[in-house]
PLY file of the C-alpha trace (Angstrom):
ply
format ascii 1.0
element vertex 155
property float x
property float y
property float z
element edge 154
property int vertex1
property int vertex2
end_header
32.46 -17.77 25.93
30.04 -16.76 23.22
27.08 -14.46 23.75
24.00 -15.46 21.76
21.10 -13.26 20.75
19.06 -14.60 23.65
21.71 -13.25 26.04
22.62 -16.71 27.29
26.36 -17.14 27.49
27.22 -20.50 26.02
29.89 -22.13 28.08
30.94 -25.58 27.09
31.97 -26.82 29.52
30.83 -24.75 32.47
33.51 -22.60 34.12
35.79 -24.81 36.22
34.70 -23.35 39.57
31.04 -24.02 38.78
31.71 -27.51 37.42
33.76 -28.37 40.52
31.03 -27.26 42.92
28.32 -28.97 40.89
30.32 -32.22 40.97
31.08 -31.83 44.68
27.42 -31.25 45.52
26.12 -34.12 43.41
23.22 -31.87 42.42
21.19 -32.51 39.28
20.17 -28.86 38.95
20.35 -27.29 35.48
22.64 -24.27 35.17
22.44 -21.33 32.77
24.73 -18.34 32.62
23.32 -15.09 31.26
24.94 -11.81 30.42
22.80 -9.38 32.40
23.70 -5.97 30.99
20.05 -5.25 30.05
18.83 -5.80 33.59
18.47 -3.02 36.16
19.85 -5.13 39.01
23.11 -6.51 40.29
21.63 -9.85 41.26
24.24 -12.55 40.78
21.96 -15.53 40.47
18.59 -17.07 41.14
17.14 -20.51 41.62
13.86 -21.58 40.05
12.10 -24.19 42.17
9.60 -24.94 39.39
12.34 -25.59 36.80
15.03 -26.88 39.18
17.40 -24.47 37.46
20.04 -21.99 38.58
20.54 -18.92 36.44
23.74 -16.96 37.00
24.04 -13.37 35.80
27.65 -12.76 34.75
27.44 -8.96 34.65
25.64 -8.88 37.99
28.40 -10.94 39.59
31.05 -8.70 38.06
29.26 -5.58 39.32
28.97 -7.10 42.80
32.76 -7.60 42.76
33.37 -4.00 41.71
31.07 -2.69 44.45
32.20 -5.00 47.27
35.94 -5.26 46.52
36.71 -2.43 44.12
37.98 -4.85 41.46
37.37 -8.12 39.67
40.37 -9.74 41.35
38.26 -12.02 43.61
35.82 -12.86 40.77
36.32 -16.65 40.89
36.01 -16.71 44.68
32.90 -14.54 44.55
31.41 -16.63 41.71
31.98 -19.76 43.79
30.15 -18.23 46.76
27.21 -17.02 44.66
26.89 -20.38 42.93
27.24 -22.35 46.18
24.48 -20.19 47.66
22.19 -20.92 44.71
23.06 -24.62 45.04
21.94 -24.23 48.65
18.50 -23.26 47.42
18.46 -26.12 44.90
19.35 -28.70 47.55
17.21 -27.29 50.38
14.68 -29.97 51.34
12.70 -27.33 53.28
12.44 -24.87 50.37
9.12 -26.06 48.92
7.41 -25.90 52.30
8.94 -22.53 53.12
7.96 -21.15 49.71
4.39 -22.36 50.27
4.35 -20.68 53.71
5.68 -17.48 52.17
2.90 -17.48 49.58
0.19 -18.18 52.16
1.33 -15.69 54.81
-0.16 -12.21 54.83
1.74 -10.97 57.89
4.68 -8.91 56.58
6.94 -9.65 59.55
6.29 -13.38 59.19
7.05 -13.14 55.45
10.37 -11.51 56.27
11.19 -14.24 58.80
10.40 -16.99 56.27
12.46 -15.26 53.58
15.35 -14.96 56.06
15.09 -18.70 56.83
15.20 -19.50 53.08
18.31 -17.37 52.60
19.99 -18.61 55.78
19.45 -22.24 54.74
21.14 -21.53 51.41
24.12 -19.84 53.09
24.56 -22.72 55.54
24.73 -25.12 52.60
27.21 -22.83 50.80
29.42 -22.71 53.91
29.48 -26.52 54.11
30.19 -26.86 50.38
32.96 -24.26 50.49
34.46 -25.47 53.77
38.03 -25.04 52.49
37.38 -21.46 51.33
38.30 -18.24 53.14
35.83 -18.16 56.05
36.06 -14.38 56.53
35.22 -13.86 52.86
32.14 -16.07 53.14
31.02 -14.48 56.41
31.30 -11.03 54.81
29.17 -12.11 51.83
26.64 -13.80 54.06
26.37 -10.67 56.21
25.94 -8.42 53.15
23.33 -10.76 51.66
21.29 -11.16 54.85
21.55 -7.58 56.09
18.33 -6.40 54.38
16.39 -9.08 56.27
17.59 -7.67 59.59
16.53 -4.07 58.99
13.48 -2.67 60.72
11.82 -1.86 57.41
9.50 -4.60 56.22
9.32 -4.82 52.45
0 1
1 2
2 3
3 4
4 5
5 6
6 7
7 8
8 9
9 10
10 11
11 12
12 13
13 14
14 15
15 16
16 17
17 18
18 19
19 20
20 21
21 22
22 23
23 24
24 25
25 26
26 27
27 28
28 29
29 30
30 31
31 32
32 33
33 34
34 35
35 36
36 37
37 38
38 39
39 40
40 41
41 42
42 43
43 44
44 45
45 46
46 47
47 48
48 49
49 50
50 51
51 52
52 53
53 54
54 55
55 56
56 57
57 58
58 59
59 60
60 61
61 62
62 63
63 64
64 65
65 66
66 67
67 68
68 69
69 70
70 71
71 72
72 73
73 74
74 75
75 76
76 77
77 78
78 79
79 80
80 81
81 82
82 83
83 84
84 85
85 86
86 87
87 88
88 89
89 90
90 91
91 92
92 93
93 94
94 95
95 96
96 97
97 98
98 99
99 100
100 101
101 102
102 103
103 104
104 105
105 106
106 107
107 108
108 109
109 110
110 111
111 112
112 113
113 114
114 115
115 116
116 117
117 118
118 119
119 120
120 121
121 122
122 123
123 124
124 125
125 126
126 127
127 128
128 129
129 130
130 131
131 132
132 133
133 134
134 135
135 136
136 137
137 138
138 139
139 140
140 141
141 142
142 143
143 144
144 145
145 146
146 147
147 148
148 149
149 150
150 151
151 152
152 153
153 154
């Protein structure tokens, strides 16, 4: 891997785990991998509906591994789950409508419910795509990812 001045990590080809999931999904989504050391977040990835593009943040995924597991040992498994989740957004036929509802809604509780539906849809897709993966591992990640949507605090 080579880091360019724009902080995009050039990977040719994509890492095997990402390539395998992309092939398995049949998705036409574009994929970029960025080194995220400059960012003040540990986000592992994001999907852009407007660009139909997944951006993965390598450092964010590594930091998630350190926090959740205390090491980088499960990095490939964690990367697969993060990427499968982002693929879930990319392949969600309800996403455009849900995103429009989210933009139009002023009720904070309703916004939280819509955001939870968006994230839940993506995790359901990831679970189907990773059906031969460790189910406990995926359930743990799903729980950790969705937990903020179940708190009483409305952001």
